[in-house]
Wavefront OBJ file of the C-alpha trace (Angstrom):
o trace
v 81.448 -36.869 -13.285
v 83.837 -36.364 -16.225
v 82.937 -36.665 -19.909
v 84.660 -40.055 -20.283
v 82.592 -41.560 -17.464
v 79.392 -40.150 -18.927
v 80.287 -41.578 -22.341
v 80.882 -45.012 -20.797
v 77.537 -44.867 -19.042
v 75.793 -43.841 -22.273
v 77.341 -46.781 -24.147
v 76.384 -49.192 -21.382
v 72.811 -47.864 -21.411
v 72.545 -48.266 -25.179
v 73.641 -51.884 -24.881
v 70.551 -52.532 -22.733
v 68.049 -50.666 -24.851
v 65.634 -53.274 -26.168
v 62.908 -50.690 -26.833
v 64.695 -48.283 -29.152
v 62.122 -49.114 -31.822
v 59.499 -47.582 -29.531
v 61.383 -44.299 -29.493
v 62.456 -44.705 -25.874
v 65.910 -43.286 -25.084
v 68.479 -45.457 -23.326
v 69.774 -42.759 -20.981
v 67.722 -40.562 -18.650
v 68.745 -37.683 -16.394
v 66.576 -37.367 -13.287
v 66.757 -33.899 -11.763
v 66.913 -33.601 -7.983
v 66.595 -30.492 -5.824
v 69.344 -31.560 -3.431
v 71.706 -33.708 -5.477
v 71.721 -31.862 -8.803
v 72.247 -28.140 -8.206
v 72.545 -27.254 -11.913
v 70.267 -29.393 -14.109
v 70.821 -27.044 -17.049
v 74.568 -27.740 -17.073
v 73.891 -31.465 -16.779
v 71.447 -31.311 -19.698
v 74.074 -29.689 -21.915
v 76.346 -32.698 -21.363
v 73.751 -35.348 -22.223
v 74.169 -37.373 -25.410
v 71.786 -36.354 -28.159
v 68.460 -38.149 -27.966
v 68.548 -38.696 -24.200
v 65.676 -37.887 -21.847
v 65.251 -35.586 -18.857
v 62.708 -36.154 -16.095
v 62.287 -32.789 -14.428
v 61.478 -33.110 -10.727
v 61.208 -30.080 -8.445
v 59.097 -29.538 -5.359
v 58.324 -25.840 -5.797
v 56.093 -24.871 -8.703
v 58.002 -21.663 -9.412
v 61.342 -23.470 -9.508
v 59.916 -26.255 -11.672
v 58.515 -23.736 -14.141
v 61.771 -21.803 -14.360
v 63.772 -24.969 -14.922
v 61.410 -26.118 -17.656
v 61.774 -22.799 -19.464
v 65.570 -22.861 -19.115
v 65.777 -26.411 -20.407
v 63.607 -25.866 -23.484
v 66.313 -24.466 -25.815
v 68.754 -27.220 -24.806
v 66.095 -29.862 -25.358
v 65.447 -28.543 -28.860
v 69.114 -28.131 -29.755
v 70.165 -31.599 -28.550
v 67.015 -33.489 -29.583
v 66.270 -34.447 -25.975
v 62.943 -35.568 -24.537
v 61.712 -33.466 -21.606
v 59.207 -35.088 -19.250
v 57.732 -33.142 -16.324
v 57.133 -34.956 -13.035
v 53.682 -34.723 -11.429
v 52.702 -31.542 -13.277
v 50.686 -32.246 -16.450
v 49.618 -28.603 -16.688
v 53.232 -27.459 -16.938
v 54.047 -30.256 -19.388
v 51.208 -29.002 -21.551
v 52.268 -25.370 -21.248
v 55.917 -25.893 -22.208
v 55.062 -28.537 -24.826
v 57.108 -31.197 -23.098
v 57.307 -34.724 -24.494
v 55.155 -35.945 -21.643
v 54.688 -36.434 -17.931
v 56.115 -38.630 -15.172
v 54.114 -39.723 -12.115
v 55.307 -40.815 -8.704
v 54.251 -44.332 -7.709
v 51.272 -43.168 -5.651
v 49.979 -41.154 -8.624
v 50.605 -43.772 -11.315
v 46.902 -44.355 -11.938
v 46.640 -40.780 -13.225
v 48.410 -42.017 -16.353
v 45.100 -43.473 -17.552
v 43.409 -40.069 -17.498
v 46.257 -38.325 -19.282
v 46.645 -41.079 -21.858
v 43.087 -40.321 -22.919
v 43.638 -36.558 -22.942
v 47.110 -36.539 -24.508
v 47.490 -39.780 -26.471
v 50.813 -38.730 -28.012
v 52.497 -37.978 -24.687
v 55.287 -40.110 -23.289
v 53.933 -41.107 -19.876
v 56.115 -42.763 -17.255
v 55.765 -43.703 -13.598
v 57.946 -44.588 -10.644
v 57.843 -48.161 -9.347
v 59.427 -49.901 -6.374
v 57.937 -53.362 -6.934
v 56.446 -55.670 -9.543
v 52.975 -54.807 -8.286
v 53.632 -51.118 -8.971
v 54.804 -52.025 -12.477
v 51.504 -53.830 -13.071
v 49.545 -50.785 -11.865
v 51.466 -48.586 -14.302
v 50.837 -51.054 -17.124
v 47.086 -51.153 -16.441
v 47.106 -47.350 -16.395
v 48.668 -47.309 -19.879
v 52.000 -45.806 -18.880
v 54.696 -46.169 -21.525
v 57.480 -47.092 -19.103
v 58.437 -47.245 -15.434
v 61.511 -46.267 -13.453
v 62.299 -49.131 -11.088
v 64.176 -48.006 -7.957
v 66.341 -48.268 -6.063
v 68.204 -50.979 -7.928
v 71.431 -50.258 -6.056
v 72.169 -48.330 -2.892
v 71.604 -44.619 -3.394
v 71.632 -41.386 -1.429
v 68.231 -40.460 -2.827
v 66.528 -43.418 -1.106
v 68.842 -44.204 1.778
v 65.848 -45.316 3.870
v 64.723 -47.899 1.312
v 66.521 -51.215 0.821
v 68.042 -51.795 -2.587
v 66.483 -54.335 -4.931
v 69.789 -55.601 -6.248
v 70.565 -56.569 -9.842
v 69.025 -60.060 -9.746
v 65.695 -59.080 -8.216
v 65.439 -55.944 -10.356
v 66.081 -57.988 -13.496
v 63.363 -60.480 -12.538
v 60.903 -57.624 -12.031
v 61.850 -56.014 -15.341
v 61.364 -59.295 -17.199
v 57.887 -59.787 -15.699
v 56.696 -56.179 -15.850
v 55.057 -56.318 -19.317
v 56.158 -52.759 -20.115
v 59.525 -51.015 -20.606
v 61.578 -50.626 -17.416
v 64.404 -48.214 -16.595
v 66.842 -49.040 -13.817
v 67.286 -46.180 -11.328
v 69.318 -45.871 -8.155
v 73.078 -46.063 -7.702
v 73.606 -46.404 -11.437
v 77.123 -46.302 -12.905
v 78.695 -47.804 -16.029
v 80.213 -50.755 -14.139
v 76.950 -51.618 -12.420
v 74.952 -51.465 -15.641
v 76.789 -54.541 -16.890
v 75.385 -56.551 -13.963
v 71.786 -55.738 -14.894
v 71.625 -58.123 -17.829
v 68.682 -58.286 -20.217
v 65.228 -56.944 -19.566
v 65.780 -53.204 -19.227
v 65.038 -50.381 -21.636
v 67.827 -48.243 -20.237
v 69.056 -46.503 -17.118
v 68.331 -43.291 -15.253
v 70.762 -41.446 -13.038
v 71.425 -38.309 -11.020
v 74.952 -38.354 -9.644
v 76.434 -40.285 -12.567
v 75.278 -37.513 -14.939
v 76.260 -34.549 -12.793
v 78.991 -32.467 -14.509
l 1 2 3 4 5 6 7 8 9 10 11 12 13 14 15 16 17 18 19 20 21 22 23 24 25 26 27 28 29 30 31 32 33 34 35 36 37 38 39 40 41 42 43 44 45 46 47 48 49 50 51 52 53 54 55 56 57 58 59 60 61 62 63 64 65 66 67 68 69 70 71 72 73 74 75 76 77 78 79 80 81 82 83 84 85 86 87 88 89 90 91 92 93 94 95 96 97 98 99 100 101 102 103 104 105 106 107 108 109 110 111 112 113 114 115 116 117 118 119 120 121 122 123 124 125 126 127 128 129 130 131 132 133 134 135 136 137 138 139 140 141 142 143 144 145 146 147 148 149 150 151 152 153 154 155 156 157 158 159 160 161 162 163 164 165 166 167 168 169 170 171 172 173 174 175 176 177 178 179 180 181 182 183 184 185 186 187 188 189 190 191 192 193 194 195 196 197 198 199 200 201 202
């Protein structure tokens, strides 16, 4: 993805951002072991103030990535959130933690322990959004909104259904899955911003 395309996506994301007053960025980079071979390079290209959700299956790889991302996060005023690893988030002084949908209820525990953390969760339905809300998550990543390689086995929600979910979710919602600048325009109101992998790959 070239710099012009990334800039267009960033502008489109900002146009959605109804929760900027809550300190939530409009644009989020989701790391992916298979689809994003160099998250550090991708982080360097992010607009200032964006967010990174660091996902990695192996603990050693996740730890190394977190350490490598720290100076970029500081230099570019990014928010770093660690997926499913609160201990690592604590150790590297990340902005917070992200939970997969089946671990969303853990947000309640960590909200009590780390009240200043940014805590997010994955969601594939309105019900999952409600679970995250009751668990005091700050935001959810609703996916897949459009067809994506990351969830090829799961049917896409589509812009209309995703928008309806976002408007009824009662907490900030990021659109994830097949996101590009042209598709963002079809989302309409109701979203805090967008998250992407391929669209933010250098």
